[in-house]
ROTORDO-457361 format. One record per residue (C-alpha): residue number from 1; residue in one letter; x, y, z. Coordinates in steps of 0.5 Angstrom, whole numbers, plus 500, padded with zeros to 3 digits. Each point is the difference from the previous one (the first is absolute). Example, Ala and Ser with C-alpha at 12.3 -4.5 7.8 and 13.67 -1.06 7.14 Angstrom:
REM ROTORDO-457361
num | residuo | u | v | w
1 | a | 525 | 491 | 516
2 | s | 502 | 507 | 498
REM end
This chain:
REM ROTORDO-457361
num | residuo | u | v | w
1 | m | 082 | 146 | 569
2 | t | 507 | 499 | 498
3 | e | 501 | 499 | 493
4 | l | 503 | 494 | 497
5 | e | 506 | 500 | 496
6 | t | 499 | 499 | 492
7 | v | 505 | 495 | 496
8 | h | 499 | 501 | 493
9 | l | 500 | 493 | 496
10 | k | 500 | 500 | 492
11 | v | 496 | 495 | 496
12 | v | 506 | 498 | 497
13 | e | 504 | 498 | 506
14 | l | 493 | 497 | 502
15 | e | 500 | 496 | 494
16 | a | 507 | 498 | 500
17 | m | 499 | 498 | 508
18 | r | 493 | 496 | 497
19 | l | 505 | 496 | 495
20 | v | 506 | 498 | 504
21 | d | 497 | 500 | 508
22 | f | 493 | 497 | 498
23 | v | 500 | 496 | 494
24 | g | 506 | 498 | 501
25 | m | 503 | 502 | 492
26 | e | 508 | 501 | 500
27 | q | 503 | 507 | 500
28 | e | 502 | 498 | 492
29 | d | 492 | 498 | 498
30 | a | 497 | 505 | 504
31 | a | 504 | 506 | 497
32 | n | 499 | 497 | 493
33 | k | 492 | 500 | 502
34 | m | 501 | 507 | 501
35 | g | 505 | 502 | 496
36 | v | 505 | 502 | 503
37 | s | 508 | 499 | 501
38 | r | 501 | 495 | 506
39 | r | 504 | 506 | 504
40 | t | 494 | 505 | 499
41 | l | 495 | 494 | 503
42 | w | 505 | 499 | 506
43 | k | 500 | 507 | 501
44 | d | 492 | 501 | 501
45 | l | 499 | 493 | 503
46 | k | 505 | 503 | 506
47 | s | 497 | 506 | 500
48 | a | 494 | 496 | 502
49 | r | 502 | 496 | 505
50 | k | 503 | 505 | 504
51 | k | 493 | 505 | 499
52 | i | 496 | 495 | 502
53 | v | 505 | 498 | 506
54 | d | 500 | 507 | 501
55 | a | 492 | 500 | 501
56 | l | 500 | 494 | 504
57 | v | 505 | 501 | 505
58 | n | 498 | 507 | 501
59 | g | 493 | 500 | 499
60 | k | 500 | 504 | 494
61 | i | 494 | 500 | 494
62 | v | 502 | 499 | 493
63 | e | 497 | 503 | 495
64 | m | 501 | 498 | 493
65 | h | 501 | 504 | 493
66 | g | 500 | 499 | 493
67 | g | 494 | 495 | 499
68 | n | 492 | 500 | 502
69 | i | 498 | 500 | 506
70 | w | 492 | 499 | 502
71 | a | 495 | 498 | 505
72 | e | 493 | 497 | 499
73 | p | 495 | 500 | 506
74 | r | 498 | 493 | 503
75 | k | 492 | 498 | 500
76 | w | 502 | 498 | 508
77 | g | 505 | 506 | 502
78 | g | 507 | 501 | 499
79 | s | 503 | 501 | 493
80 | r | 504 | 496 | 495
81 | f | 507 | 504 | 498
82 | s | 502 | 498 | 493
83 | f | 506 | 502 | 496
84 | s | 502 | 499 | 493
85 | i | 508 | 500 | 497
86 | p | 503 | 502 | 494
87 | n | 500 | 494 | 494
88 | w | 508 | 499 | 500
89 | r | 500 | 497 | 493
REM end
């Protein structure tokens, strides 16, 4: 079996993408919420988008670093995966 390649996503990159692309915040507001400059937010956002597109297009695994991740078994099989991210303020 061939091992899949991995893309390493930082928690700050995910949070930047979540605030801008999912929640719909303006980049300036998202940067303020995270306590970073707009330039830093833009770099994290650009990096996250590139990594996610690379994983989707090329069938890679996405690994996330910098937060807590845990799995809980479900009553009727399978698992529920959760993660926490740092409080930015």
